[in-house]
C-alpha positions in Angstrom: 22.8 36.2 -32.4 22.3 32.6 -31.1 19.6 33.9 -28.7 17.7 35.7 -31.5 17.8 32.6 -33.7 16.6 30.5 -30.8 13.7 32.9 -30.3 12.6 32.8 -33.9 12.7 29.0 -33.9 10.7 28.9 -30.7 8.0 31.3 -32.0 7.7 29.2 -35.1 7.3 25.9 -33.3 4.8 27.4 -30.8 2.3 28.0 -33.5 1.6 24.3 -33.7 3.2 22.8 -30.5 2.7 23.3 -26.8 4.7 21.4 -24.2 5.2 22.0 -20.5 8.2 20.4 -18.7 7.3 20.0 -15.1 11.0 19.8 -14.0 11.6 23.3 -15.3 9.0 24.7 -12.9 10.4 26.5 -9.8 10.9 24.0 -6.9 10.2 20.9 -8.9 13.7 19.6 -8.8 14.0 20.4 -5.1 11.2 18.0 -4.3 13.6 15.1 -4.8 16.1 14.4 -2.0 19.1 12.4 -3.0 20.9 12.8 0.3 19.5 9.4 1.6 22.0 7.6 -0.7 24.9 6.2 1.4 27.6 3.5 1.1 26.4 0.0 2.1 27.9 -2.0 4.9 29.3 -5.2 3.5 29.1 -8.3 5.7 31.0 -11.5 5.6 28.0 -13.2 4.0 28.1 -10.8 1.0 31.6 -12.0 0.3 30.8 -15.6 1.0 28.0 -15.5 -1.5 30.5 -14.7 -4.3 33.1 -17.1 -3.0 30.7 -20.0 -2.8 29.1 -19.3 -6.2 32.5 -19.1 -7.8 33.5 -22.4 -6.0 30.4 -24.0 -7.4 31.4 -23.0 -10.9 34.8 -24.5 -10.4 33.5 -27.7 -8.8 31.2 -28.3 -11.8 33.9 -27.4 -14.3 31.8 -24.6 -15.9 33.9 -21.9 -17.4 31.4 -19.1 -16.9 32.4 -16.3 -14.6 30.0 -15.4 -11.8 28.7 -11.9 -12.6 29.5 -9.6 -9.6 26.2 -7.8 -10.4 24.3 -11.0 -9.6 25.9 -11.2 -6.2 25.5 -7.5 -5.4 21.8 -7.6 -6.4 20.3 -10.7 -4.7 20.9 -13.1 -1.8 20.5 -16.9 -2.0 21.3 -16.9 -5.7 20.5 -20.5 -6.4 17.0 -20.0 -4.8 16.0 -17.1 -7.0 18.1 -17.5 -10.2 15.5 -19.8 -11.8 15.3 -18.6 -15.4 18.9 -17.6 -15.8 21.2 -19.4 -18.2 23.8 -19.8 -15.4 21.5 -21.9 -13.3 20.3 -23.8 -16.3 23.9 -24.8 -17.0 24.4 -25.9 -13.4 21.2 -27.9 -13.5 22.4 -29.5 -16.7 25.7 -30.5 -15.1 24.0 -32.2 -12.2 21.5 -34.1 -14.4 24.5 -35.6 -16.1 26.4 -36.1 -12.8 23.8 -37.0 -10.2 26.3 -38.6 -7.9 27.9 -35.2 -7.4 24.8 -33.4 -6.3 26.3 -32.8 -2.9 28.6 -30.2 -4.5 25.6 -27.9 -4.8 25.0 -28.1 -1.0 26.4 -24.6 -0.2 24.1 -23.0 2.5 24.8 -19.4 1.6 23.3 -20.0 -1.9 20.0 -21.5 -0.8 17.1 -20.5 1.4 16.7 -22.9 4.3 13.3 -24.5 4.4 13.5 -25.4 8.1 14.3 -21.8 9.0 11.2 -20.6 7.1 9.0 -23.4 8.5 9.7 -22.3 12.1 9.5 -18.6 11.4 13.1 -18.1 12.3 15.1 -15.0 11.2 16.9 -15.4 7.8 20.6 -14.4 7.9 21.5 -11.1 6.2 23.1 -12.2 3.0 22.9 -9.1 0.8 23.8 -5.5 1.8 21.3 -3.9 -0.6 18.4 -6.0 0.8 19.5 -5.2 4.4 19.4 -1.5 3.5 16.0 -1.8 1.8 14.6 -3.7 4.9 15.7 -0.8 7.1 13.8 1.6 4.8 10.7 -0.3 4.1 10.3 -2.3 7.3 11.4 0.1 10.1 10.5 -0.7 13.7 6.9 -1.7 14.2 6.0 -1.0 10.5 5.0 -4.7 10.2 2.0 -3.8 12.4 0.6 -1.2 9.9 -2.3 -2.3 7.7 -2.5 1.0 5.8 -0.4 4.1 5.2 -1.2 6.7 7.8 -3.3 9.6 6.5 -1.5 12.8 5.5 -4.0 14.8 7.6 -5.2 12.7 10.6 -8.4 14.1 12.2 -6.9 13.5 15.6 -3.6 12.1 16.9 -2.5 8.7 15.6 -2.3 5.9 18.2 -1.4 2.3 18.8 1.0 1.0 16.0 0.6 4.2 14.1 2.3 6.3 16.8 5.4 7.9 15.3 4.7 6.6 11.8 3.2 9.7 10.3 5.8 9.9 7.5 5.8 6.2 6.6 5.7 5.6 2.9 5.5 2.8 0.4 8.7 2.0 -1.5 9.2 1.5 -5.2 12.4 -0.4 -6.2 13.7 -0.7 -9.8 16.2 -3.4 -10.8 17.7 -4.6 -14.1 17.5 -8.2 -13.0 14.4 -10.4 -12.9 15.4 -12.3 -9.8 15.5 -9.1 -7.7 11.8 -8.5 -7.6 11.2 -12.1 -6.7 13.8 -12.0 -3.9 12.7 -8.7 -2.5 9.0 -9.6 -2.5 9.6 -13.0 -0.9 12.1 -12.1 1.8 10.5 -8.8 2.9 7.1 -10.4 3.0 8.5 -13.3 5.0 10.2 -11.0 7.5 6.9 -9.0 8.0 5.0 -12.3 8.5 7.7 -13.6 10.9 7.4 -10.4 13.0 3.6 -10.8 13.2 2.4 -14.4 12.8 5.8 -15.8 14.0 5.7 -13.5 17.0 2.2 -14.5 17.9 3.2 -18.2 17.7 6.1 -17.6 20.1 3.7 -16.1 22.6 1.3 -19.0 22.2 1.4 -21.4 25.2 3.2 -24.7 24.3 0.1 -26.7 25.1 -1.9 -25.0 22.4 0.7 -25.3 19.7 0.0 -27.8 17.0 0.9 -28.5 13.4 -0.8 -25.4 12.1 2.0 -23.3 13.8 4.2 -23.9 10.8 4.8 -21.6 7.8 3.9 -24.4 5.4 0.9 -25.7 7.3 -2.2 -26.4 5.1 -4.5 -24.7 7.7 -3.4 -21.1 8.3 -2.7 -19.8 11.7 -4.3 -17.8 13.1 -7.6 -18.7 11.4 -10.2 -16.0 10.5 -12.0 -14.5 13.5 -14.5 -12.2 11.9 -16.8 -14.8 10.3 -20.6 -15.0 10.0 -21.2 -18.6 11.1 -24.6 -20.3 11.6 -25.3 -22.3 14.7 -28.5 -24.4 15.0 -29.7 -22.6 11.9 -29.4 -19.2 13.6 -26.8 -16.4 13.1 -24.0 -16.9 15.7 -21.9 -13.8 15.2 -24.3 -10.9 15.3 -21.8 -8.7 17.2 -19.6 -8.8 14.1 -22.2 -6.5 12.5 -20.8 -3.7 14.6 -18.2 -3.5 11.8 -20.6 -3.9 8.9 -23.8 -2.0 9.9 -23.8 1.5 8.3 -25.6 3.3 11.1 -26.8 6.7 9.9 -27.1 8.0 13.4 -23.5 7.0 14.3 -22.2 8.5 11.1 -23.7 11.9 12.0 -22.1 11.9 15.4 -18.6 12.7 14.0 -17.9 15.6 11.7 -14.2 15.8 10.6 -14.6 19.5 9.5 -15.9 20.5 12.9 -13.2 18.5 14.7 -10.4 20.0 12.6 -11.7 23.5 13.0 -11.9 23.2 16.8 -8.6 21.3 17.0 -10.0 18.7 19.4 -7.9 15.9 20.8 -9.1 12.3 20.5 -10.1 12.2 24.2 -12.1 15.4 23.7 -13.8 13.9 20.7 -14.7 10.7 22.5 -16.0 12.7 25.5 -18.4 14.7 23.3 -19.6 11.7 21.4 -20.1 9.7 24.7 -22.2 12.6 26.1 -24.5 12.4 23.1 -24.7 8.6 23.1 -25.6 8.6 26.8 -28.6 10.9 26.1 -29.7 8.7 23.2 -29.4 5.5 25.2 -31.6 7.0 28.0 -34.3 7.7 25.4 -34.4 4.3 23.7 -37.7 2.5 24.0 -37.3 -1.2 25.1 -38.5 -3.6 27.7 -36.2 -4.8 30.4 -35.7 -8.5 31.1 -36.7 -9.6 34.6 -33.3 -10.9 35.2 -30.9 -8.0 35.0 -28.0 -9.7 36.6 -26.2 -10.6 33.4 -25.0 -8.2 30.7 -26.8 -8.6 27.4 -24.3 -8.4 24.6 -27.0 -7.9 22.0 -26.9 -4.2 23.0 -23.7 -3.8 20.9 -25.5 -4.3 17.6 -29.1 -3.5 18.6 -28.3 0.0 20.0 -27.2 1.5 16.7 -30.2 -0.2 15.0 -32.6 1.3 17.6 -31.0 4.7 17.1 -31.8 4.5 13.4 -35.5 3.5 13.9 -36.6 6.8 12.2 -33.9 7.0 9.6 -35.5 6.8 6.1 -32.3 5.5 4.5 -32.3 2.4 6.7 -36.0 1.9 6.0 -35.3 2.1 2.2 -32.4 -0.3 2.6 -34.3 -2.9 4.6 -37.2 -2.6 2.2 -35.1 -4.0 -0.6 -35.3 -7.7 -1.5 -31.5 -8.0 -1.5 -29.7 -6.1 1.3 -26.3 -6.8 -0.3 -25.2 -5.7 -3.7 -25.6 -8.1 -6.6 -22.6 -10.2 -7.6 -20.2 -8.8 -10.1 -19.6 -10.7 -13.4 -17.3 -13.6 -12.6 -17.7 -13.3 -8.8 -18.4 -16.5 -7.0 -21.2 -16.9 -4.5 -18.8 -17.5 -1.6 -16.1 -15.0 -2.7 -15.4 -11.9 -0.7 -18.9 -11.2 0.5 -19.4 -14.5 2.4 -23.0 -14.1 1.2 -24.6 -17.1 2.8 -23.9 -16.4 6.4 -23.6 -12.6 6.1 -27.0 -12.3 4.4 -28.7 -14.3 7.2 -27.1 -12.1 9.8 -28.3 -8.9 8.1 -31.7 -10.4 7.6 -31.8 -11.1 11.4 -31.0 -7.4 11.8 -33.7 -6.4 9.4 -36.2 -8.6 11.3 -35.3 -6.7 14.5 -35.7 -3.3 12.7 -39.2 -4.0 11.3 -40.5 -5.7 14.4 -43.1 -3.4 15.9 -42.9 -4.9 19.3 -40.4 -3.4 21.7 -37.2 -5.5 22.1 -36.7 -7.2 25.4 -33.1 -6.6 26.6 -31.0 -7.4 29.6 -28.5 -5.2 31.4 -26.3 -3.0 29.2 -22.7 -4.1 29.1 -20.4 -1.9 31.2 -18.3 -0.9 28.2 -21.3 -0.2 25.9 -20.7 3.5 25.6 -17.0 3.0 24.9 -17.8 0.4 22.2 -20.3 2.7 20.6 -17.8 5.6 20.5 -15.3 3.3 18.8 -18.0 2.4 16.3 -18.6 6.1 15.5 -14.9 6.7 14.9 -13.7 3.3 13.6 -16.5 1.0 12.3 -15.6 0.4 8.6 -19.3 0.6 7.6 -20.0 3.8 9.5 -16.8 5.4 8.1 -17.7 4.4 4.5 -21.2 5.8 4.9 -19.7 9.0 6.3 -17.2 9.1 3.4 -20.0 8.8 0.8 -21.9 11.6 2.3 -25.1 10.5 0.5 -26.9 8.8 3.3 -29.8 7.2 1.3 -30.9 3.6 1.1 -29.4 3.2 -2.4 -25.9 3.7 -1.1 -26.0 1.4 1.9 -25.5 -2.0 0.1 -22.3 -0.6 -1.4 -21.2 0.7 2.0 -21.6 -2.8 3.5 -19.8 -4.3 0.5 -16.7 -2.0 0.9 -16.8 -2.5 4.7 -16.8 -6.3 4.2 -13.8 -6.0 1.9 -12.0 -4.1 4.7 -13.1 -6.7 7.2 -11.7 -9.4 4.9 -8.4 -7.7 5.2 -8.6 -8.1 9.0 -9.2 -11.8 8.5 -5.8 -12.4 7.0 -3.2 -14.2 9.0 -1.0 -11.1 9.5 -3.8 -8.8 10.3 -5.2 -11.1 13.0 -1.7 -11.4 14.5 -1.3 -7.6 14.4 -4.5 -7.0 16.3 -3.8 -9.8 18.8 -0.2 -8.6 19.5 -1.3 -4.9 19.7 -4.4 -5.2 21.8 -4.9 -8.8 22.9 -2.6 -8.8 25.9 -4.1 -7.9 29.2 -7.7 -7.5 28.2 -10.6 -9.9 27.6 -12.2 -7.9 24.8 -13.5 -9.8 21.8 -11.5 -9.7 18.7 -14.0 -7.5 16.9 -13.7 -4.9 19.7 -9.9 -4.9 19.2 -10.4 -4.4 15.5 -12.5 -1.3 16.3 -9.6 0.0 18.5 -7.2 -0.6 15.7 -9.3 1.4 13.2 -9.7 4.3 15.6 -5.9 4.4 16.3 -5.2 4.3 12.6 -7.6 7.2 11.7 -9.5 5.0 9.3 -11.9 7.8 8.5 -9.1 10.2 7.4 -7.5 7.4 5.5 -10.6 6.6 3.5 -11.4 10.3 2.8 -8.0 11.0 1.4 -8.1 7.9 -0.7 -11.5 8.8 -2.0 -10.3 12.3 -2.9 -7.6 10.9 -5.1 -9.8 8.3 -6.8 -12.6 10.8 -7.5 -10.3 13.2 -9.2 -8.4 10.6 -11.2 -11.5 9.1 -12.8 -13.4 12.4 -13.1 -16.0 11.0 -10.8 -16.3 14.2 -8.8 -18.3 15.6 -11.8 -20.7 12.7 -11.9 -24.2 12.5 -10.3 -23.7 11.7 -6.6 -25.3 8.2 -6.5 -23.5 7.2 -9.7 -20.3 8.6 -8.3 -20.6 6.7 -5.1 -21.4 3.4 -6.9 -18.3 3.7 -9.1 -16.1 4.8 -6.1 -17.2 1.8 -4.1 -16.4 -0.5 -7.1 -12.9 0.9 -7.6 -12.1 1.0 -3.9 -13.4 -2.6 -3.4 -11.4 -3.9 -6.3 -8.3 -2.2 -5.1 -8.5 -3.4 -1.5 -9.3 -7.0 -2.2 -6.3 -9.1 -1.2 -4.2 -10.3 -4.1 -1.6 -12.3 -2.2 0.7 -14.3 -4.6 3.0 -17.1 -3.8 6.4 -17.6 -5.5 8.2 -20.9 -6.2 11.5 -20.7 -4.3 14.2 -23.3 -4.7 16.0 -24.9 -1.8 18.9 -27.4 -1.9 16.5 -30.2 -1.0 13.9 -29.3 -3.8 16.7 -28.9 -6.3 18.2 -32.3 -5.3 14.8 -34.0 -5.5 14.2 -32.7 -9.0 17.7 -33.7 -10.2 17.4 -37.2 -8.8 13.9 -37.7 -10.1 14.8 -36.2 -13.5 11.8 -33.8 -13.1 9.4 -36.7 -13.2 7.0 -37.3 -10.4 9.0 -36.6 -7.3 9.3 -39.4 -4.7 6.7 -39.2 -2.0 4.6 -36.5 -3.8 7.0 -33.8 -2.6 6.6 -30.3 -4.2 9.2 -29.4 -6.8 9.7 -26.0 -5.0 8.7 -24.5 -1.7 6.0 -21.8 -2.0 6.5 -18.5 -0.2 3.7 -15.9 0.3 4.1 -12.3 -0.7 1.9 -9.6 0.9 4.0 -6.9 2.5 6.0 -6.6 -0.8 5.3 -7.8 -4.3 7.3 -8.3 -7.4 6.5 -7.3 -11.0 8.4 -8.5 -14.0 7.8 -9.8 -17.5 5.8 -13.1 -17.2 6.1 -13.7 -21.0 2.3 -13.8 -21.3 1.0 -10.5 -22.7 -2.6 -10.9 -21.5 -1.6 -11.9 -18.0 0.9 -9.1 -17.9 -1.7 -6.5 -18.8 -4.1 -7.8 -16.2 -1.4 -8.0 -13.6 -0.2 -4.5 -14.5 -3.6 -3.0 -13.6 -4.1 -5.1 -10.5 -0.7 -4.0 -9.2 -1.3 -0.4 -10.0 -4.6 -0.5 -8.2 -3.3 -2.3 -5.1 -0.1 -0.3 -4.8 -2.0 3.0 -5.2 -4.3 2.0 -2.4 -3.3 2.9 1.2 -3.3 -0.8 2.1 -0.6 -3.4 1.5 1.6 -4.1 -0.5 4.0 -1.5 0.9 6.9 -2.4 -1.4 6.8 -2.9 -5.1 9.9 -4.3 -6.8 9.9 -4.2 -10.5 12.1 -4.4 -13.6 11.8 -1.9 -16.5 8.3 -3.3 -17.2 7.0 -0.9 -14.4 9.0 2.0 -15.8 6.6 3.4 -18.3 2.8 4.1 -18.4 2.1 3.2 -14.7 1.6 5.7 -11.9 2.5 4.7 -8.3 2.4 8.1 -6.6 -0.7 7.9 -4.3 1.1 6.5 -1.3 4.8 6.2 -2.3 7.5 8.9 -2.0 10.6 6.6 -1.8 12.3 5.1 -4.8 15.2 2.7 -4.8 17.5 2.4 -7.9 18.7 -1.1 -7.2 20.8 -1.0 -10.3 21.6 2.4 -11.9 20.1 2.9 -15.3 22.5 3.6 -18.2 20.9 7.0 -19.1 19.0 9.9 -17.6 15.9 9.2 -19.6 15.4 5.9 -17.8 16.1 7.6 -14.4 13.4 10.3 -15.2 11.0 7.6 -16.3 11.5 5.7 -13.1 11.1 8.7 -10.8 8.2 10.0 -12.8 6.2 7.0 -11.5 5.9 8.7 -8.1 6.7 12.4 -8.9 3.3 13.3 -10.2 0.1 15.4 -9.7 -0.9 15.5 -6.0 1.7 12.8 -5.1 2.2 11.7 -1.5 5.0 14.2 -0.8 2.9 17.1 -2.1 -0.1 16.1 -0.1 2.0 15.7 3.1 3.4 19.2 2.6 0.0 20.7 1.8 -1.4 19.1 5.0 1.6 20.5 7.0 1.0 24.0 5.8 -2.8 24.2 5.2 -4.1 21.6 7.6 -5.0 24.3 10.1 -7.2 26.5 7.9 -10.8 27.1 8.8 -12.6 24.5 6.7 -15.9 25.3 5.1 -16.4 22.3 2.7 -16.9 18.6 3.1 -13.9 17.7 0.9 -11.1 19.1 3.0 -8.5 18.0 0.5 -10.1 20.0 -2.3 -10.3 23.0 0.1 -6.7 22.7 1.1 -5.5 22.6 -2.5 -7.8 25.5 -3.5 -6.4 27.6 -0.6 -2.8 26.6 -1.6 -3.6 27.6 -5.2 -4.6 31.1 -4.1 -1.7 31.5 -1.6 1.2 30.0 -3.5 0.6 31.5 -7.0 0.7 34.9 -8.6 0.9 36.0 -12.2 4.5 34.9 -12.4 3.9 31.3 -11.1 3.2 28.2 -13.2 -0.2 26.5 -12.8 1.7 23.3 -11.9 2.1 24.9 -8.4 0.8 23.7 -5.9 -0.1 20.3 -7.5 3.3 19.3 -8.7 5.6 21.6 -6.7 5.3 23.7 -3.6 8.4 26.0 -3.7 9.6 26.9 -0.2 7.3 24.5 1.6 8.8 21.1 0.7 10.1 19.8 4.0 8.8 16.3 3.0 10.5 15.1 -0.1 10.5 12.3 -2.6 13.5 10.2 -1.5 15.9 8.9 -4.2 17.8 6.0 -2.7 20.8 4.6 -4.5 22.5 1.8 -2.5 26.1 2.0 -3.4 28.8 -0.6 -2.5 32.0 1.0 -1.1 34.8 1.5 -3.7 32.5 0.3 -6.5 32.3 2.0 -9.9 28.7 2.7 -9.2 29.6 5.9 -7.3 31.4 7.4 -10.3 28.6 6.3 -12.6 26.0 7.9 -10.3 27.8 11.2 -10.2 28.1 11.3 -14.0 24.4 10.4 -14.3 23.4 13.2 -12.0 25.3 15.8 -14.0 23.8 14.5 -17.3 20.4 14.5 -15.6 20.6 18.3 -15.0 21.5 18.8 -18.7 18.8 16.3 -19.8 16.1 18.3 -18.0 17.2 21.4 -19.8 17.3 19.7 -23.2 13.9 18.1 -23.0 12.1 18.6 -26.4 15.3 19.7 -28.2 16.3 18.2 -31.5 18.9 15.3 -31.6 18.8 15.2 -27.8 21.3 12.4 -27.2 24.0 14.0 -29.4 23.3 17.3 -27.7 23.7 15.9 -24.3 27.0 14.2 -25.1 28.4 17.4 -26.6 27.3 19.5 -23.6 28.7 17.0 -21.0 32.0 16.6 -22.8 32.4 20.4 -23.0 31.6 20.9 -19.3 29.1 23.7 -19.9 27.2 24.9 -16.8 23.5 24.8 -16.4 23.2 28.6 -15.9 25.0 29.1 -19.3 22.7 26.8 -21.1 19.2 27.6 -19.7 18.5 30.7 -21.8 19.4 28.8 -25.0 17.0 26.0 -24.8 13.6 26.0 -26.5 10.7 26.4 -24.1 7.2 25.7 -25.6 5.3 26.0 -22.3 2.1 28.1 -22.7 2.6 29.6 -19.3 6.2 30.6 -20.2 5.1 32.1 -23.6 2.3 34.1 -22.1 4.5 35.5 -19.4 7.1 36.4 -22.0 4.4 38.2 -24.0 3.4 40.2 -20.9 7.1 41.1 -20.2 7.5 42.4 -23.7 4.4 44.5 -23.4 
């Protein structure tokens, strides 16, 4: 009787309502792995944090109790608890009792400025943060500049070896101080392991005041610049990273390489053979003195290869070889237009010059460098990604390549390249950057990212030149560095503010220390609606890019309306939500259409097919769509779920303190969650959930009774009845 009434209600509703619940699709719930949750290991410092905070309350005579959740959620409480009433009360006490300021000097409650200044390791003060650091910053992950592609075109190398399943991490917390603490401390640790490590390896004689975290001049300084010397371009070889050579772009075909299953060495060997033939046929005049190697070959050889390429002729025929400035963009921002433009104009002069170039002896490693340009030059790879090798597209290719090069000019990136490739060779920094790009499969990374962006914005249906122009714009905006610095309190800065009564601090000292965030970022309510909306979009773009940040820590502000699924399949519930709706909202940020876990599983199963199309990702999904589905399978397969082929999963991480009530709360939440998924779309859902949970009804008893308004389900039901 109940089933018949349910069917009548369902049929009536379906006349005007259609709703598909993805979690009811076969295999959807199995995509999430909760087995990674495990008890935390509490250290002495975890306990000391509570004891010292409680002692501070007693010393100041404040009657407030220290919330255990604060201590469990963040380290160095006094450094990060800036806008909390508890700290405001403590601040008020010391303003009235300045002579007692030393009572606040409790080392476990404050970040130590001297430790940060010298790039020393911060002590582990919080078990949750220690766990997150293990997950988000595993061994050598600090040397990654982008997430490894789900389908590399050849074996990963260098720092990417063994990192094929590396993922970004999304962390949700109920407390505003947590995103700030996570972003600050994880970013510092990544910088310590790169910049700090490079400083340690620097000979003492070369060390100066810039080898300090707080130095005004950053160390190491940018290496890939376009300086002028005696009014002439001084860094022409840096154009090996920015010149979109058409000839070099044609020398590597990802589809062909995948189909023939070539190794990197085999690929290099074939490219080198072709390049050797091309070099032998180049027209040029030899210098009389051939004793010295002529480094101009590095940038002139690709240009000479392109002497008959119409796209290059069209590009150099333009008045402006670089794209026009976007609205609001400054002349010297990003594009470094002054020096870069003069370098490219020098290249143009060489291209249009009808006289044969006079060149000295070819460098011994010329062929090897040209091979790396084919596989790893950002400009060549962008040109290949666009696939539309016409003059109209080339300024955009240079622009995006320059944005990537700007990434390599950051402190950490320079340190990464130096640490990974600088020891034991005399190659120039730009050559080591090429090696890094080859090892990281930069072409495969760009192609996968382009596939996601083109589909999201519907750009794959646009005319090719318009599509490429918009793709370049979105990619460039996403990849531009958005490093933020947070104000962090120390005992010394707190003391100075108290003693100066927040007026001008003696000696012009800063009221806080500023700590950079790059590896991880925080997102929480800034109490400014316009800024919050802009920051929301910037964070979404940057976190959905393959580049850093690799960790996003947020409060409930990041819980709805934002998708973070492109490169993230790990989610940390720092504090458990009170209901299953919030849990689903959180996990729905990364459990989405063509999310990272789905793409990695698709690549594992369909990465060995015989490819026929340029867009290998579209072809893999098309093949999976035919292979994984029949008339009984939802159309959400294989884009949301891949039943039976989900070895790589979305990881739900719940850091639980031993013997805490969180374990019981988590078990209850999981049981309610199963019922919640069944009751989606039902009337008076919360009351229904409470009734079902209290009566201990099982999922298999309930499933047939819930209303399902999925078109696929209704059509299949109709077919079964016929």
